[in-house]
C-alpha positions as CSV (number, residue, x, y, z in Angstrom):
1,M,-140.9,-180.6,-99.3
2,E,-142.1,-182.1,-102.0
3,V,-145.5,-181.4,-101.6
4,L,-143.9,-177.4,-100.9
5,A,-142.2,-177.7,-104.3
6,L,-145.0,-179.3,-106.3
7,W,-147.8,-175.8,-105.2
8,G,-144.6,-173.9,-105.9
9,Q,-144.6,-174.7,-109.4
10,K,-148.8,-174.1,-109.4
11,M,-148.1,-170.7,-107.7
12,S,-146.8,-168.3,-105.5
13,L,-145.9,-170.0,-102.1
14,T,-142.3,-168.8,-101.5
15,T,-140.0,-166.6,-103.4
16,I,-137.5,-169.4,-102.5
17,R,-136.8,-172.1,-105.0
18,D,-133.5,-174.3,-104.6
19,P,-134.3,-177.0,-101.9
20,E,-131.2,-176.4,-100.0
21,E,-132.1,-172.8,-99.2
22,V,-136.0,-173.6,-98.6
23,V,-134.4,-175.5,-96.0
24,R,-131.8,-173.0,-94.3
25,V,-134.5,-169.9,-94.0
26,Q,-137.7,-171.0,-94.3
27,F,-137.0,-174.4,-91.7
28,G,-134.0,-173.0,-90.6
29,E,-135.3,-169.2,-89.6
30,S,-138.7,-170.6,-88.0
31,I,-136.6,-173.6,-86.1
32,F,-134.0,-171.1,-84.7
33,A,-137.1,-169.0,-83.0
34,L,-137.2,-172.3,-80.4
35,S,-134.1,-171.3,-79.4
36,L,-135.1,-168.3,-78.0
37,G,-136.9,-170.0,-75.6
38,S,-139.7,-172.5,-74.7
39,L,-143.3,-172.2,-76.3
40,P,-145.5,-171.1,-73.6
41,E,-148.5,-174.0,-73.0
42,G,-151.9,-173.5,-75.5
43,R,-152.1,-172.5,-79.0
44,L,-149.4,-171.1,-81.1
45,A,-151.4,-168.8,-84.2
46,D,-148.6,-168.3,-87.2
47,V,-150.6,-165.3,-88.7
48,G,-150.1,-164.6,-92.3
49,T,-148.8,-167.8,-92.9
50,G,-148.8,-167.9,-96.4
51,A,-146.9,-171.6,-97.1
52,G,-146.6,-172.8,-93.2
53,F,-143.6,-170.8,-92.1
54,P,-143.0,-170.7,-89.1
55,G,-146.2,-172.5,-88.2
56,L,-145.8,-176.1,-89.5
57,A,-141.9,-175.9,-89.0
58,M,-142.2,-175.4,-85.8
59,K,-145.0,-178.1,-85.5
60,L,-142.9,-180.8,-87.1
61,A,-140.2,-179.7,-84.7
62,L,-142.5,-180.2,-81.7
63,P,-145.4,-182.3,-82.4
64,E,-146.9,-182.2,-79.4
65,I,-148.1,-178.3,-79.9
66,S,-151.4,-176.8,-81.3
67,V,-151.2,-174.5,-84.4
68,A,-153.1,-172.7,-85.8
69,L,-152.4,-171.3,-89.5
70,I,-153.8,-168.1,-90.9
71,E,-154.2,-167.2,-93.8
72,P,-156.0,-165.3,-95.9
73,N,-155.3,-166.5,-99.2
74,N,-157.8,-169.3,-100.2
75,K,-155.3,-170.5,-102.5
76,K,-152.4,-170.6,-99.5
77,C,-154.6,-172.5,-97.5
78,A,-156.0,-174.9,-100.5
79,F,-151.5,-175.9,-100.4
80,L,-151.5,-176.0,-96.3
81,H,-154.3,-178.1,-95.9
82,E,-153.0,-180.3,-98.6
83,A,-149.4,-180.3,-96.8
84,V,-151.0,-181.4,-93.4
85,R,-152.8,-183.5,-94.3
86,T,-149.9,-184.8,-97.3
87,L,-147.8,-185.1,-93.0
88,G,-150.2,-186.5,-91.4
89,L,-149.9,-184.2,-88.6
90,T,-152.8,-183.5,-86.5
91,D,-153.6,-180.5,-83.8
92,V,-153.2,-178.2,-86.5
93,S,-156.3,-175.7,-88.0
94,V,-156.8,-173.8,-91.2
95,M,-158.0,-170.2,-90.9
96,P,-158.7,-169.6,-94.1
97,F,-159.6,-165.2,-93.4
98,P,-157.2,-161.9,-92.4
99,F,-156.1,-162.5,-88.3
100,R,-158.8,-159.3,-87.2
101,S,-161.6,-161.9,-88.3
102,A,-160.0,-164.7,-86.9
103,K,-162.4,-166.0,-84.3
104,I,-159.8,-166.4,-80.9
105,N,-161.1,-166.1,-77.7
106,K,-159.4,-163.8,-75.5
107,G,-155.7,-165.0,-73.6
108,A,-156.4,-168.0,-75.7
109,L,-153.1,-168.3,-77.5
110,G,-150.2,-169.4,-76.0
111,S,-147.5,-167.8,-78.8
112,I,-148.3,-165.7,-81.7
113,A,-145.8,-166.1,-84.9
114,T,-145.0,-163.9,-87.7
115,R,-142.6,-163.7,-90.4
116,A,-144.1,-162.1,-93.5
117,L,-146.9,-159.4,-92.1
118,A,-146.3,-156.0,-91.9
119,V,-146.4,-155.4,-87.9
120,D,-148.4,-152.2,-86.8
121,K,-149.8,-151.0,-83.9
122,P,-152.9,-152.8,-84.9
123,F,-152.2,-156.2,-84.8
124,L,-150.1,-155.3,-81.7
125,K,-153.5,-154.6,-80.2
126,W,-155.1,-157.6,-81.3
127,S,-152.4,-159.8,-80.5
128,H,-152.5,-158.4,-77.3
129,A,-155.7,-159.0,-76.4
130,I,-155.3,-162.6,-77.6
131,L,-152.3,-163.5,-76.2
132,H,-152.5,-165.3,-72.3
133,P,-150.8,-163.5,-70.1
134,S,-147.8,-165.5,-69.9
135,G,-147.6,-166.0,-73.7
136,R,-145.0,-164.5,-76.5
137,I,-144.8,-163.3,-79.9
138,F,-142.3,-163.6,-82.4
139,L,-141.5,-161.5,-84.9
140,W,-139.1,-162.0,-88.0
141,L,-138.0,-158.2,-88.6
142,G,-135.2,-156.5,-90.6
143,E,-133.0,-154.4,-88.1
144,Q,-135.1,-151.0,-88.5
145,A,-138.1,-152.6,-87.8
146,S,-137.5,-154.5,-84.3
147,R,-136.4,-151.2,-83.7
148,E,-139.7,-149.6,-84.5
149,V,-142.3,-152.5,-82.9
150,K,-139.9,-151.6,-79.8
151,S,-140.5,-148.1,-79.6
152,S,-144.7,-148.5,-81.2
153,G,-145.2,-151.3,-78.9
154,G,-145.5,-148.8,-75.7
155,A,-146.5,-149.5,-71.8
156,E,-148.4,-153.0,-73.5
157,W,-145.6,-154.8,-74.1
158,N,-142.0,-156.5,-72.8
159,W,-139.4,-156.7,-75.1
160,D,-136.1,-159.0,-75.2
161,T,-133.2,-157.6,-77.4
162,P,-133.4,-158.8,-80.8
163,A,-132.2,-162.0,-81.8
164,L,-129.9,-162.0,-85.2
165,I,-130.4,-165.1,-87.3
166,P,-127.9,-167.4,-88.0
167,G,-126.9,-166.6,-91.3
168,S,-127.9,-163.4,-91.7
169,K,-126.3,-159.7,-91.5
170,Q,-130.5,-158.1,-91.2
171,R,-132.9,-160.4,-89.9
172,Y,-133.8,-160.9,-86.5
173,I,-136.6,-162.3,-84.9
174,L,-138.2,-160.3,-81.8
175,R,-139.4,-161.8,-78.9
176,G,-142.1,-160.3,-76.9
177,A,-144.7,-160.7,-74.0
178,P,-147.9,-158.4,-72.9
179,T,-147.2,-156.6,-70.3
180,K,-150.2,-157.6,-67.2
181,A,-152.8,-155.7,-67.2
């Protein structure tokens, strides 16, 4: 929390400044995803991670997971490196480029998560290609966006029912699995 507050004074990492709200919204929403089912084995990629949510929060809750933080903003990547160092985290990589440029092998990821990225067909296609066949994708979305993603995913995805985030009236986590090829 201290490193987030310190760096948040220097640059825009999150619009939420109140420490209690950071815990409730940033950490709480991130960790809530873990209640939807265990993470498949393999690496978790947090795409468009910004200040490290949900990836760093999930890593803190499950220290044994491997996490790739994908963030194209170099200043945010500097923060992420410092947060990883300060927290003494291992098996976390910071990837300073857009997801399409990430050098990740096909089928190499057990999970993909994104809270702030616009979920569109190119993102879903990329995710489908790099997720392991037993992998899962976790998307933090509003109700309307959840419906749109479910309808636009086509035959490539099997979607769970969106899970309403506790304490929220309009924020959901949509979890999906790639269909078998």
